[in-house]
C-alpha positions, 0 to 999 in steps of 0.5 A: 815129512819123515821115513815113508815104506811103500812096498808093491807093484812095480808101477803102483810104488812108482806112481805112489812115489810121483804122488808124494813127490808132488805133495811135498812140492805143493808144500815147498818141501821134497823127497831126499834123493839120495836118502831114498832106497829102491829095492827090486825094480830100478825107478827112473831119477833114483840111484841104483842100489846093489843090495840083496835086502834091507830091514824094516823094524827088524825084519829081514826083506829081500833074497832068500839069501839075506832072509836066511842070513839074517834069520841065521844071525839072529837065532846064533845071537838068541842061542848065545844067550841061552846056552 
């Protein structure tokens, strides 16, 4: 199993993580907690990340400041190419 992105209500995401973890264990695999990023509410058993956001497929997801900063950076890169 490779990368998975879960997005939604805190409780639903927590239930999905438990479900996925159980299914992985049933085939002798495990969720790599060290490579797991949780944004928003903390979920028990996962390291806390103090980040404003992250990118999924090049799209910024996070606080207004993070998204605006990411879009400004990309806009400035495009302006450099055009001008």
